[in-house]
PyMOL Python script that loads the backbone (N, CA, C, O; Angstrom):
from pymol import cmd

cmd.read_pdbstr("""\
ATOM      1  N   MET A   1       1.006  -1.231   0.024  1.00  0.00           N
ATOM      2  CA  MET A   1       0.024  -0.016   0.026  1.00  0.00           C
ATOM      3  C   MET A   1       0.737   1.104  -0.009  1.00  0.00           C
ATOM      4  O   MET A   1       1.697   1.107   0.763  1.00  0.00           O
ATOM      5  N   LYS A   2       0.543   2.273  -0.801  1.00  0.00           N
ATOM      6  CA  LYS A   2       1.098   3.543  -0.628  1.00  0.00           C
ATOM      7  C   LYS A   2       0.098   4.664  -0.741  1.00  0.00           C
ATOM      8  O   LYS A   2      -0.823   4.790  -1.549  1.00  0.00           O
ATOM      9  N   ILE A   3       0.538   5.573   0.397  1.00  0.00           N
ATOM     10  CA  ILE A   3      -0.101   6.795   0.227  1.00  0.00           C
ATOM     11  C   ILE A   3       0.686   8.118  -0.221  1.00  0.00           C
ATOM     12  O   ILE A   3       1.825   8.253   0.226  1.00  0.00           O
ATOM     13  N   THR A   4       0.264   8.917  -0.907  1.00  0.00           N
ATOM     14  CA  THR A   4       1.018   9.922  -1.456  1.00  0.00           C
ATOM     15  C   THR A   4       0.064  11.335  -1.302  1.00  0.00           C
ATOM     16  O   THR A   4      -1.131  11.318  -1.600  1.00  0.00           O
ATOM     17  N   ILE A   5       0.540  12.179  -0.953  1.00  0.00           N
ATOM     18  CA  ILE A   5       0.159  13.760  -0.786  1.00  0.00           C
ATOM     19  C   ILE A   5       1.116  14.574  -1.039  1.00  0.00           C
ATOM     20  O   ILE A   5       2.242  14.627  -0.544  1.00  0.00           O
ATOM     21  N   THR A   6       0.441  15.459  -2.141  1.00  0.00           N
ATOM     22  CA  THR A   6       1.417  16.490  -2.725  1.00  0.00           C
ATOM     23  C   THR A   6       0.709  17.764  -2.180  1.00  0.00           C
ATOM     24  O   THR A   6      -0.506  17.886  -2.330  1.00  0.00           O
ATOM     25  N   ASN A   7       1.431  18.690  -1.567  1.00  0.00           N
ATOM     26  CA  ASN A   7       1.104  19.800  -1.131  1.00  0.00           C
ATOM     27  C   ASN A   7       1.877  20.970  -1.257  1.00  0.00           C
ATOM     28  O   ASN A   7       2.939  20.897  -0.640  1.00  0.00           O
ATOM     29  N   TYR A   8       1.670  22.106  -1.905  1.00  0.00           N
ATOM     30  CA  TYR A   8       2.562  23.205  -2.167  1.00  0.00           C
ATOM     31  C   TYR A   8       3.537  22.602  -3.098  1.00  0.00           C
ATOM     32  O   TYR A   8       4.654  22.936  -2.704  1.00  0.00           O
ATOM     33  N   ASN A   9       3.607  21.999  -3.962  1.00  0.00           N
ATOM     34  CA  ASN A   9       4.424  21.096  -4.879  1.00  0.00           C
ATOM     35  C   ASN A   9       5.447  20.623  -4.274  1.00  0.00           C
ATOM     36  O   ASN A   9       6.528  20.902  -4.794  1.00  0.00           O
ATOM     37  N   LYS A  10       5.467  19.856  -3.138  1.00  0.00           N
ATOM     38  CA  LYS A  10       6.086  18.896  -2.426  1.00  0.00           C
ATOM     39  C   LYS A  10       5.508  17.593  -2.324  1.00  0.00           C
ATOM     40  O   LYS A  10       4.298  17.587  -2.098  1.00  0.00           O
ATOM     41  N   THR A  11       5.991  16.659  -2.418  1.00  0.00           N
ATOM     42  CA  THR A  11       5.333  15.344  -2.241  1.00  0.00           C
ATOM     43  C   THR A  11       5.727  14.487  -1.117  1.00  0.00           C
ATOM     44  O   THR A  11       6.941  14.286  -1.066  1.00  0.00           O
ATOM     45  N   TYR A  12       5.045  13.950  -0.235  1.00  0.00           N
ATOM     46  CA  TYR A  12       5.311  13.120   0.773  1.00  0.00           C
ATOM     47  C   TYR A  12       4.471  11.799   0.823  1.00  0.00           C
ATOM     48  O   TYR A  12       3.256  11.683   0.659  1.00  0.00           O
ATOM     49  N   SER A  13       5.329  10.907   1.068  1.00  0.00           N
ATOM     50  CA  SER A  13       4.630   9.453   0.722  1.00  0.00           C
ATOM     51  C   SER A  13       5.173   8.429   1.957  1.00  0.00           C
ATOM     52  O   SER A  13       6.044   8.648   2.799  1.00  0.00           O
ATOM     53  N   VAL A  14       4.364   7.276   1.757  1.00  0.00           N
ATOM     54  CA  VAL A  14       4.767   6.313   2.582  1.00  0.00           C
ATOM     55  C   VAL A  14       4.472   5.168   1.945  1.00  0.00           C
ATOM     56  O   VAL A  14       3.381   5.216   1.377  1.00  0.00           O
ATOM     57  N   GLU A  15       5.167   3.963   1.816  1.00  0.00           N
ATOM     58  CA  GLU A  15       4.575   2.979   1.392  1.00  0.00           C
ATOM     59  C   GLU A  15       5.075   1.576   2.395  1.00  0.00           C
ATOM     60  O   GLU A  15       6.075   1.414   3.094  1.00  0.00           O
ATOM     61  N   THR A  16       4.114   0.852   2.158  1.00  0.00           N
ATOM     62  CA  THR A  16       4.503  -0.602   3.115  1.00  0.00           C
ATOM     63  C   THR A  16       3.938  -1.855   2.465  1.00  0.00           C
ATOM     64  O   THR A  16       2.889  -1.682   1.844  1.00  0.00           O
ATOM     65  N   ASP A  17       4.409  -3.007   2.492  1.00  0.00           N
ATOM     66  CA  ASP A  17       4.158  -4.059   2.060  1.00  0.00           C
ATOM     67  C   ASP A  17       3.360  -5.236   3.034  1.00  0.00           C
ATOM     68  O   ASP A  17       3.017  -6.375   2.720  1.00  0.00           O
ATOM     69  N   ASP A  18       3.199  -4.485   4.379  1.00  0.00           N
ATOM     70  CA  ASP A  18       2.447  -5.379   5.374  1.00  0.00           C
ATOM     71  C   ASP A  18       1.059  -4.955   5.070  1.00  0.00           C
ATOM     72  O   ASP A  18       0.657  -3.911   4.557  1.00  0.00           O
ATOM     73  N   ASP A  19       0.269  -6.231   5.596  1.00  0.00           N
ATOM     74  CA  ASP A  19      -1.196  -5.848   5.590  1.00  0.00           C
ATOM     75  C   ASP A  19      -1.553  -4.929   6.967  1.00  0.00           C
ATOM     76  O   ASP A  19      -1.143  -5.332   8.055  1.00  0.00           O
ATOM     77  N   MET A  20      -2.175  -3.934   6.892  1.00  0.00           N
ATOM     78  CA  MET A  20      -2.539  -3.163   8.136  1.00  0.00           C
ATOM     79  C   MET A  20      -4.160  -3.424   8.199  1.00  0.00           C
ATOM     80  O   MET A  20      -4.910  -3.894   7.343  1.00  0.00           O
ATOM     81  N   ASP A  21      -4.419  -2.954   9.503  1.00  0.00           N
ATOM     82  CA  ASP A  21      -5.711  -2.669  10.179  1.00  0.00           C
ATOM     83  C   ASP A  21      -6.011  -1.381   9.928  1.00  0.00           C
ATOM     84  O   ASP A  21      -5.120  -0.610   9.575  1.00  0.00           O
ATOM     85  N   VAL A  22      -7.022  -1.060  10.042  1.00  0.00           N
ATOM     86  CA  VAL A  22      -7.273   0.735  10.095  1.00  0.00           C
ATOM     87  C   VAL A  22      -6.675   1.580  11.119  1.00  0.00           C
ATOM     88  O   VAL A  22      -6.350   2.747  10.905  1.00  0.00           O
ATOM     89  N   GLU A  23      -6.517   0.908  12.370  1.00  0.00           N
ATOM     90  CA  GLU A  23      -6.015   1.889  13.172  1.00  0.00           C
ATOM     91  C   GLU A  23      -4.245   1.953  12.757  1.00  0.00           C
ATOM     92  O   GLU A  23      -3.589   2.995  12.749  1.00  0.00           O
ATOM     93  N   SER A  24      -3.851   0.944  12.519  1.00  0.00           N
ATOM     94  CA  SER A  24      -2.367   1.087  12.270  1.00  0.00           C
ATOM     95  C   SER A  24      -2.318   2.014  10.865  1.00  0.00           C
ATOM     96  O   SER A  24      -1.409   2.844  10.837  1.00  0.00           O
ATOM     97  N   MET A  25      -3.133   1.956   9.796  1.00  0.00           N
ATOM     98  CA  MET A  25      -3.380   2.816   8.851  1.00  0.00           C
ATOM     99  C   MET A  25      -3.398   4.188   9.289  1.00  0.00           C
ATOM    100  O   MET A  25      -2.649   5.005   8.754  1.00  0.00           O
ATOM    101  N   ALA A  26      -4.341   4.578  10.398  1.00  0.00           N
ATOM    102  CA  ALA A  26      -4.238   5.955  10.796  1.00  0.00           C
ATOM    103  C   ALA A  26      -2.990   6.294  11.371  1.00  0.00           C
ATOM    104  O   ALA A  26      -2.531   7.416  11.156  1.00  0.00           O
ATOM    105  N   ASP A  27      -2.390   5.494  12.060  1.00  0.00           N
ATOM    106  CA  ASP A  27      -0.969   5.971  12.718  1.00  0.00           C
ATOM    107  C   ASP A  27      -0.028   6.107  11.735  1.00  0.00           C
ATOM    108  O   ASP A  27       0.791   7.007  11.926  1.00  0.00           O
ATOM    109  N   VAL A  28       0.122   5.208  10.343  1.00  0.00           N
ATOM    110  CA  VAL A  28       0.861   5.866   9.316  1.00  0.00           C
ATOM    111  C   VAL A  28       0.668   7.139   8.627  1.00  0.00           C
ATOM    112  O   VAL A  28       1.552   7.828   8.117  1.00  0.00           O
ATOM    113  N   PHE A  29      -0.909   7.436   8.681  1.00  0.00           N
ATOM    114  CA  PHE A  29      -1.300   8.678   8.304  1.00  0.00           C
ATOM    115  C   PHE A  29      -0.851   9.792   9.002  1.00  0.00           C
ATOM    116  O   PHE A  29      -0.569  10.853   8.445  1.00  0.00           O
ATOM    117  N   LYS A  30      -0.756   9.554  10.456  1.00  0.00           N
ATOM    118  CA  LYS A  30      -0.608  10.422  11.229  1.00  0.00           C
ATOM    119  C   LYS A  30       1.072  11.026  11.117  1.00  0.00           C
ATOM    120  O   LYS A  30       1.473  12.189  11.072  1.00  0.00           O
ATOM    121  N   GLY A  31       1.838   9.717  11.096  1.00  0.00           N
ATOM    122  CA  GLY A  31       3.245  10.040  10.686  1.00  0.00           C
ATOM    123  C   GLY A  31       3.637  10.794   9.560  1.00  0.00           C
ATOM    124  O   GLY A  31       4.706  11.395   9.454  1.00  0.00           O
ATOM    125  N   LEU A  32       2.690  10.737   8.681  1.00  0.00           N
ATOM    126  CA  LEU A  32       2.668  11.464   7.255  1.00  0.00           C
ATOM    127  C   LEU A  32       2.365  12.896   7.504  1.00  0.00           C
ATOM    128  O   LEU A  32       2.807  13.812   6.809  1.00  0.00           O
ATOM    129  N   LEU A  33       1.695  13.019   8.391  1.00  0.00           N
ATOM    130  CA  LEU A  33       0.931  14.432   8.570  1.00  0.00           C
ATOM    131  C   LEU A  33       2.105  15.295   9.085  1.00  0.00           C
ATOM    132  O   LEU A  33       2.457  16.368   8.595  1.00  0.00           O
ATOM    133  N   VAL A  34       2.773  14.542  10.360  1.00  0.00           N
ATOM    134  CA  VAL A  34       3.880  15.071  11.011  1.00  0.00           C
ATOM    135  C   VAL A  34       5.008  15.552  10.336  1.00  0.00           C
ATOM    136  O   VAL A  34       5.591  16.629  10.460  1.00  0.00           O
ATOM    137  N   GLY A  35       5.295  14.313   9.388  1.00  0.00           N
ATOM    138  CA  GLY A  35       6.507  14.595   8.369  1.00  0.00           C
ATOM    139  C   GLY A  35       6.174  16.030   7.468  1.00  0.00           C
ATOM    140  O   GLY A  35       6.985  16.925   7.231  1.00  0.00           O
ATOM    141  N   MET A  36       4.763  15.972   7.048  1.00  0.00           N
ATOM    142  CA  MET A  36       4.544  17.305   6.239  1.00  0.00           C
ATOM    143  C   MET A  36       4.833  18.647   7.290  1.00  0.00           C
ATOM    144  O   MET A  36       5.179  19.677   6.711  1.00  0.00           O
ATOM    145  N   GLY A  37       4.750  18.689   8.341  1.00  0.00           N
ATOM    146  CA  GLY A  37       5.194  19.702   9.098  1.00  0.00           C
ATOM    147  C   GLY A  37       4.105  19.845  10.001  1.00  0.00           C
ATOM    148  O   GLY A  37       4.436  20.651  10.870  1.00  0.00           O
ATOM    149  N   TYR A  38       2.900  19.399  10.186  1.00  0.00           N
ATOM    150  CA  TYR A  38       1.856  19.652  11.025  1.00  0.00           C
ATOM    151  C   TYR A  38       2.464  19.202  12.501  1.00  0.00           C
ATOM    152  O   TYR A  38       3.321  18.320  12.544  1.00  0.00           O
ATOM    153  N   HIS A  39       1.992  19.838  13.692  1.00  0.00           N
ATOM    154  CA  HIS A  39       2.398  19.835  14.810  1.00  0.00           C
ATOM    155  C   HIS A  39       1.754  18.345  15.384  1.00  0.00           C
ATOM    156  O   HIS A  39       0.618  17.954  15.117  1.00  0.00           O
ATOM    157  N   PRO A  40       2.623  17.701  16.126  1.00  0.00           N
ATOM    158  CA  PRO A  40       1.963  16.393  16.614  1.00  0.00           C
ATOM    159  C   PRO A  40       0.800  16.162  17.442  1.00  0.00           C
ATOM    160  O   PRO A  40       0.080  15.163  17.456  1.00  0.00           O
ATOM    161  N   CYS A  41       0.698  17.392  18.245  1.00  0.00           N
ATOM    162  CA  CYS A  41      -0.222  17.577  19.354  1.00  0.00           C
ATOM    163  C   CYS A  41      -1.591  17.765  18.289  1.00  0.00           C
ATOM    164  O   CYS A  41      -2.597  17.107  18.553  1.00  0.00           O
ATOM    165  N   ASN A  42      -1.591  18.449  17.388  1.00  0.00           N
ATOM    166  CA  ASN A  42      -2.848  18.942  16.427  1.00  0.00           C
ATOM    167  C   ASN A  42      -3.073  17.474  15.820  1.00  0.00           C
ATOM    168  O   ASN A  42      -4.206  17.008  15.949  1.00  0.00           O
ATOM    169  N   VAL A  43      -2.239  16.814  15.263  1.00  0.00           N
ATOM    170  CA  VAL A  43      -2.626  15.575  14.482  1.00  0.00           C
ATOM    171  C   VAL A  43      -3.165  14.624  15.659  1.00  0.00           C
ATOM    172  O   VAL A  43      -4.257  14.176  15.311  1.00  0.00           O
ATOM    173  N   ASP A  44      -2.784  14.149  16.947  1.00  0.00           N
ATOM    174  CA  ASP A  44      -3.281  13.637  17.858  1.00  0.00           C
ATOM    175  C   ASP A  44      -4.676  13.838  18.158  1.00  0.00           C
ATOM    176  O   ASP A  44      -5.545  12.982  18.321  1.00  0.00           O
ATOM    177  N   GLU A  45      -4.775  15.224  18.212  1.00  0.00           N
ATOM    178  CA  GLU A  45      -6.248  15.636  18.794  1.00  0.00           C
ATOM    179  C   GLU A  45      -7.235  15.393  17.504  1.00  0.00           C
ATOM    180  O   GLU A  45      -8.443  15.542  17.687  1.00  0.00           O
ATOM    181  N   LEU A  46      -6.781  15.043  16.281  1.00  0.00           N
ATOM    182  CA  LEU A  46      -7.770  14.861  15.166  1.00  0.00           C
ATOM    183  C   LEU A  46      -8.018  13.202  15.154  1.00  0.00           C
ATOM    184  O   LEU A  46      -9.141  12.779  14.880  1.00  0.00           O
ATOM    185  N   PHE A  47      -6.928  12.289  15.461  1.00  0.00           N
ATOM    186  CA  PHE A  47      -7.317  11.018  15.259  1.00  0.00           C
ATOM    187  C   PHE A  47      -7.197  10.128  16.730  1.00  0.00           C
ATOM    188  O   PHE A  47      -6.212  10.083  17.466  1.00  0.00           O
ATOM    189  N   ASN A  48      -8.282   9.560  16.884  1.00  0.00           N
ATOM    190  CA  ASN A  48      -8.118   8.875  18.222  1.00  0.00           C
ATOM    191  C   ASN A  48      -7.711   7.502  18.141  1.00  0.00           C
ATOM    192  O   ASN A  48      -8.492   6.563  17.984  1.00  0.00           O
ATOM    193  N   THR A  49      -6.427   7.411  18.255  1.00  0.00           N
ATOM    194  CA  THR A  49      -5.705   5.968  17.822  1.00  0.00           C
ATOM    195  C   THR A  49      -4.967   5.711  19.301  1.00  0.00           C
ATOM    196  O   THR A  49      -4.838   6.619  20.122  1.00  0.00           O
ATOM    197  N   GLU A  50      -4.572   4.544  19.489  1.00  0.00           N
ATOM    198  CA  GLU A  50      -3.932   4.318  20.773  1.00  0.00           C
ATOM    199  C   GLU A  50      -2.411   4.751  20.833  1.00  0.00           C
ATOM    200  O   GLU A  50      -1.927   4.952  21.947  1.00  0.00           O
ATOM    201  N   TYR A  51      -1.633   4.905  19.710  1.00  0.00           N
ATOM    202  CA  TYR A  51      -0.698   5.616  19.443  1.00  0.00           C
ATOM    203  C   TYR A  51      -0.610   6.994  19.729  1.00  0.00           C
ATOM    204  O   TYR A  51      -1.295   7.622  18.922  1.00  0.00           O
ATOM    205  N   LYS A  52      -0.033   7.736  20.570  1.00  0.00           N
ATOM    206  CA  LYS A  52       0.328   8.909  20.828  1.00  0.00           C
ATOM    207  C   LYS A  52       1.219   9.871  20.706  1.00  0.00           C
ATOM    208  O   LYS A  52       2.064   9.467  21.505  1.00  0.00           O
ATOM    209  N   TRP A  53       1.599  10.769  20.314  1.00  0.00           N
ATOM    210  CA  TRP A  53       2.809  11.219  20.277  1.00  0.00           C
ATOM    211  C   TRP A  53       3.280  11.866  21.561  1.00  0.00           C
ATOM    212  O   TRP A  53       4.473  11.846  21.863  1.00  0.00           O
ATOM    213  N   PHE A  54       2.341  12.454  22.339  1.00  0.00           N
ATOM    214  CA  PHE A  54       2.627  12.759  23.932  1.00  0.00           C
ATOM    215  C   PHE A  54       1.389  12.473  24.791  1.00  0.00           C
ATOM    216  O   PHE A  54       0.282  12.300  24.279  1.00  0.00           O
ATOM    217  N   THR A  55       1.600  12.431  26.055  1.00  0.00           N
ATOM    218  CA  THR A  55       0.835  11.810  26.718  1.00  0.00           C
ATOM    219  C   THR A  55      -0.110  13.125  27.206  1.00  0.00           C
ATOM    220  O   THR A  55       0.290  14.272  27.010  1.00  0.00           O
ATOM    221  N   GLN A  56      -1.354  12.854  27.837  1.00  0.00           N
ATOM    222  CA  GLN A  56      -2.155  14.182  28.106  1.00  0.00           C
ATOM    223  C   GLN A  56      -1.534  14.937  29.088  1.00  0.00           C
ATOM    224  O   GLN A  56      -1.732  16.145  29.214  1.00  0.00           O
ATOM    225  N   ALA A  57      -0.594  14.108  29.977  1.00  0.00           N
ATOM    226  CA  ALA A  57       0.242  15.131  31.261  1.00  0.00           C
ATOM    227  C   ALA A  57       1.120  16.191  30.167  1.00  0.00           C
ATOM    228  O   ALA A  57       0.913  17.403  30.096  1.00  0.00           O
ATOM    229  N   GLU A  58       2.050  15.497  29.419  1.00  0.00           N
ATOM    230  CA  GLU A  58       2.824  16.360  28.651  1.00  0.00           C
ATOM    231  C   GLU A  58       2.116  17.406  27.869  1.00  0.00           C
ATOM    232  O   GLU A  58       2.725  18.467  27.730  1.00  0.00           O
ATOM    233  N   ILE A  59       0.971  17.299  27.350  1.00  0.00           N
ATOM    234  CA  ILE A  59       0.598  18.098  26.603  1.00  0.00           C
ATOM    235  C   ILE A  59      -0.261  19.428  27.927  1.00  0.00           C
ATOM    236  O   ILE A  59      -0.108  20.633  27.730  1.00  0.00           O
ATOM    237  N   ASP A  60      -0.707  19.147  28.588  1.00  0.00           N
ATOM    238  CA  ASP A  60      -0.938  19.839  29.902  1.00  0.00           C
ATOM    239  C   ASP A  60       0.084  20.727  30.272  1.00  0.00           C
ATOM    240  O   ASP A  60       0.022  21.955  30.202  1.00  0.00           O
ATOM    241  N   ASN A  61       1.051  20.035  30.678  1.00  0.00           N
ATOM    242  CA  ASN A  61       1.982  20.823  31.014  1.00  0.00           C
ATOM    243  C   ASN A  61       2.871  21.494  30.023  1.00  0.00           C
ATOM    244  O   ASN A  61       3.821  22.100  30.518  1.00  0.00           O
ATOM    245  N   ASN A  62       2.775  21.508  28.933  1.00  0.00           N
ATOM    246  CA  ASN A  62       3.571  22.216  27.717  1.00  0.00           C
ATOM    247  C   ASN A  62       2.480  22.991  26.829  1.00  0.00           C
ATOM    248  O   ASN A  62       2.367  22.793  25.619  1.00  0.00           O
ATOM    249  N   ARG A  63       1.889  23.668  27.373  1.00  0.00           N
ATOM    250  CA  ARG A  63       1.092  24.757  26.720  1.00  0.00           C
ATOM    251  C   ARG A  63       1.655  26.161  25.892  1.00  0.00           C
ATOM    252  O   ARG A  63       1.131  26.932  25.088  1.00  0.00           O
ATOM    253  N   GLN A  64       2.843  26.074  26.455  1.00  0.00           N
ATOM    254  CA  GLN A  64       3.624  27.248  25.954  1.00  0.00           C
ATOM    255  C   GLN A  64       2.977  28.492  26.278  1.00  0.00           C
ATOM    256  O   GLN A  64       2.865  29.480  25.552  1.00  0.00           O
ATOM    257  N   GLY A  65       2.610  28.344  27.323  1.00  0.00           N
ATOM    258  CA  GLY A  65       2.093  29.879  28.120  1.00  0.00           C
ATOM    259  C   GLY A  65       0.792  30.180  27.717  1.00  0.00           C
ATOM    260  O   GLY A  65       0.394  31.323  27.941  1.00  0.00           O
ATOM    261  N   HIS A  66      -0.126  29.198  27.040  1.00  0.00           N
ATOM    262  CA  HIS A  66      -1.451  29.358  26.606  1.00  0.00           C
ATOM    263  C   HIS A  66      -2.258  29.428  27.944  1.00  0.00           C
ATOM    264  O   HIS A  66      -3.091  30.333  28.008  1.00  0.00           O
ATOM    265  N   LEU A  67      -2.125  28.579  29.046  1.00  0.00           N
ATOM    266  CA  LEU A  67      -3.075  28.818  29.996  1.00  0.00           C
ATOM    267  C   LEU A  67      -2.541  29.700  31.084  1.00  0.00           C
ATOM    268  O   LEU A  67      -3.428  30.160  31.804  1.00  0.00           O
ATOM    269  N   LYS A  68      -1.162  30.097  31.424  1.00  0.00           N
ATOM    270  CA  LYS A  68      -0.694  30.523  32.562  1.00  0.00           C
ATOM    271  C   LYS A  68      -0.509  32.023  31.928  1.00  0.00           C
ATOM    272  O   LYS A  68      -0.119  32.202  30.774  1.00  0.00           O
ATOM    273  N   VAL A  69      -0.857  33.121  32.880  1.00  0.00           N
ATOM    274  CA  VAL A  69      -0.668  34.630  32.371  1.00  0.00           C
ATOM    275  C   VAL A  69       0.569  34.703  33.040  1.00  0.00           C
ATOM    276  O   VAL A  69       0.824  34.153  34.111  1.00  0.00           O
ATOM    277  N   ASP A  70       1.407  35.478  32.297  1.00  0.00           N
ATOM    278  CA  ASP A  70       2.736  35.994  32.816  1.00  0.00           C
ATOM    279  C   ASP A  70       2.538  37.425  32.899  1.00  0.00           C
ATOM    280  O   ASP A  70       2.682  38.052  31.850  1.00  0.00           O
ATOM    281  N   LYS A  71       2.218  38.095  34.014  1.00  0.00           N
ATOM    282  CA  LYS A  71       2.027  39.388  33.921  1.00  0.00           C
ATOM    283  C   LYS A  71       3.190  40.314  33.723  1.00  0.00           C
ATOM    284  O   LYS A  71       2.965  41.419  33.229  1.00  0.00           O
ATOM    285  N   LYS A  72       4.537  39.940  34.094  1.00  0.00           N
ATOM    286  CA  LYS A  72       5.683  40.695  33.371  1.00  0.00           C
ATOM    287  C   LYS A  72       5.751  40.764  32.072  1.00  0.00           C
ATOM    288  O   LYS A  72       6.036  41.826  31.519  1.00  0.00           O
ATOM    289  N   ALA A  73       5.457  39.449  31.278  1.00  0.00           N
ATOM    290  CA  ALA A  73       5.425  39.541  29.899  1.00  0.00           C
ATOM    291  C   ALA A  73       4.595  40.281  29.366  1.00  0.00           C
ATOM    292  O   ALA A  73       4.836  41.024  28.415  1.00  0.00           O
ATOM    293  N   GLU A  74       3.391  40.136  30.000  1.00  0.00           N
ATOM    294  CA  GLU A  74       2.067  41.047  29.477  1.00  0.00           C
ATOM    295  C   GLU A  74       2.475  42.356  29.477  1.00  0.00           C
ATOM    296  O   GLU A  74       2.378  43.062  28.473  1.00  0.00           O
ATOM    297  N   GLU A  75       2.940  42.753  30.563  1.00  0.00           N
ATOM    298  CA  GLU A  75       3.112  44.293  30.715  1.00  0.00           C
ATOM    299  C   GLU A  75       4.175  44.652  29.760  1.00  0.00           C
ATOM    300  O   GLU A  75       4.116  45.765  29.238  1.00  0.00           O
ATOM    301  N   TRP A  76       5.320  43.702  29.410  1.00  0.00           N
ATOM    302  CA  TRP A  76       6.744  44.138  28.822  1.00  0.00           C
ATOM    303  C   TRP A  76       6.063  44.513  27.329  1.00  0.00           C
ATOM    304  O   TRP A  76       6.215  45.582  26.738  1.00  0.00           O
ATOM    305  N   GLN A  77       5.324  43.434  26.901  1.00  0.00           N
ATOM    306  CA  GLN A  77       4.694  43.353  25.746  1.00  0.00           C
ATOM    307  C   GLN A  77       3.685  44.604  25.331  1.00  0.00           C
ATOM    308  O   GLN A  77       3.515  44.971  24.168  1.00  0.00           O
ATOM    309  N   SER A  78       3.070  45.170  26.450  1.00  0.00           N
ATOM    310  CA  SER A  78       2.070  46.201  26.080  1.00  0.00           C
ATOM    311  C   SER A  78       2.891  47.598  26.197  1.00  0.00           C
ATOM    312  O   SER A  78       2.501  48.696  25.800  1.00  0.00           O
ATOM    313  N   ASN A  79       4.030  47.315  26.791  1.00  0.00           N
ATOM    314  CA  ASN A  79       5.080  48.651  26.943  1.00  0.00           C
ATOM    315  C   ASN A  79       6.019  48.684  26.006  1.00  0.00           C
ATOM    316  O   ASN A  79       6.879  49.564  25.976  1.00  0.00           O
ATOM    317  N   MET A  80       5.936  47.721  25.150  1.00  0.00           N
ATOM    318  CA  MET A  80       7.205  47.536  24.334  1.00  0.00           C
ATOM    319  C   MET A  80       7.497  48.627  23.186  1.00  0.00           C
ATOM    320  O   MET A  80       8.597  48.824  22.669  1.00  0.00           O
ATOM    321  N   TYR A  81       6.386  49.247  22.911  1.00  0.00           N
ATOM    322  CA  TYR A  81       6.759  50.497  21.874  1.00  0.00           C
ATOM    323  C   TYR A  81       6.387  51.978  22.480  1.00  0.00           C
ATOM    324  O   TYR A  81       6.049  52.955  21.811  1.00  0.00           O
ATOM    325  N   LYS A  82       6.527  51.911  23.886  1.00  0.00           N
ATOM    326  CA  LYS A  82       6.391  52.939  24.617  1.00  0.00           C
ATOM    327  C   LYS A  82       7.548  53.753  24.939  1.00  0.00           C
ATOM    328  O   LYS A  82       8.159  53.335  25.923  1.00  0.00           O
ATOM    329  N   GLN A  83       8.067  54.886  24.348  1.00  0.00           N
ATOM    330  CA  GLN A  83       9.445  55.179  24.642  1.00  0.00           C
ATOM    331  C   GLN A  83       9.611  56.238  25.852  1.00  0.00           C
ATOM    332  O   GLN A  83      10.588  56.986  25.888  1.00  0.00           O
ATOM    333  N   ASP A  84       8.731  56.257  26.716  1.00  0.00           N
ATOM    334  CA  ASP A  84       8.892  56.982  28.065  1.00  0.00           C
ATOM    335  C   ASP A  84       9.256  55.771  29.239  1.00  0.00           C
ATOM    336  O   ASP A  84       9.474  56.143  30.392  1.00  0.00           O
ATOM    337  N   ILE A  85       9.300  54.587  28.960  1.00  0.00           N
ATOM    338  CA  ILE A  85       9.360  53.791  29.954  1.00  0.00           C
ATOM    339  C   ILE A  85      10.806  52.869  29.558  1.00  0.00           C
ATOM    340  O   ILE A  85      10.845  52.167  28.547  1.00  0.00           O
ATOM    341  N   ASP A  86      11.757  52.971  30.343  1.00  0.00           N
ATOM    342  CA  ASP A  86      13.145  52.076  30.490  1.00  0.00           C
ATOM    343  C   ASP A  86      12.796  50.536  30.538  1.00  0.00           C
ATOM    344  O   ASP A  86      12.094  50.141  31.468  1.00  0.00           O
ATOM    345  N   ASP A  87      13.207  49.733  29.677  1.00  0.00           N
ATOM    346  CA  ASP A  87      13.005  48.392  29.918  1.00  0.00           C
ATOM    347  C   ASP A  87      13.272  47.473  31.145  1.00  0.00           C
ATOM    348  O   ASP A  87      12.684  46.438  31.456  1.00  0.00           O
ATOM    349  N   ASP A  88      14.291  48.097  31.758  1.00  0.00           N
ATOM    350  CA  ASP A  88      15.074  47.598  33.102  1.00  0.00           C
ATOM    351  C   ASP A  88      13.912  47.684  34.174  1.00  0.00           C
ATOM    352  O   ASP A  88      13.693  46.799  35.002  1.00  0.00           O
ATOM    353  N   ASP A  89      13.191  48.868  34.055  1.00  0.00           N
ATOM    354  CA  ASP A  89      12.292  49.235  35.212  1.00  0.00           C
ATOM    355  C   ASP A  89      11.286  48.142  35.052  1.00  0.00           C
ATOM    356  O   ASP A  89      10.910  47.814  36.177  1.00  0.00           O
ATOM    357  N   ILE A  90      10.687  47.431  34.109  1.00  0.00           N
ATOM    358  CA  ILE A  90       9.535  46.514  34.072  1.00  0.00           C
ATOM    359  C   ILE A  90       9.937  45.130  34.898  1.00  0.00           C
ATOM    360  O   ILE A  90       9.098  44.457  35.497  1.00  0.00           O
ATOM    361  N   PHE A  91      11.335  44.815  34.837  1.00  0.00           N
ATOM    362  CA  PHE A  91      11.670  43.598  35.283  1.00  0.00           C
ATOM    363  C   PHE A  91      12.326  43.766  36.606  1.00  0.00           C
ATOM    364  O   PHE A  91      13.258  43.038  36.948  1.00  0.00           O
ATOM    365  N   LYS A  92      11.827  44.765  37.392  1.00  0.00           N
ATOM    366  CA  LYS A  92      12.237  44.789  38.720  1.00  0.00           C
ATOM    367  C   LYS A  92      11.345  44.126  39.753  1.00  0.00           C
ATOM    368  O   LYS A  92      11.671  44.124  40.940  1.00  0.00           O
TER     369      LYS A  92
END
""", "prot")
cmd.dss("prot")
cmd.show_as("cartoon", "prot")
cmd.util.cbc("prot")
cmd.orient("prot")
């Protein structure tokens, strides 16, 4: 079996001689999507298979700041283009 995806003039493919059940095929397709550049967490959320790139605990602990609010970073971003504030004062 061979799966080929062409996206933006780039071709991605996977080929196997093994007989696969549908869940194994989904895992192969997930790997193909990650190889194309899609983030593994996004691919995992779309396909409910036994194999996961990350555990739920890893996903919850690594939200890249999306769940926690860092007030210093937020203040620094809001004042980034204000010329009357010294950057060093924000981090004191």
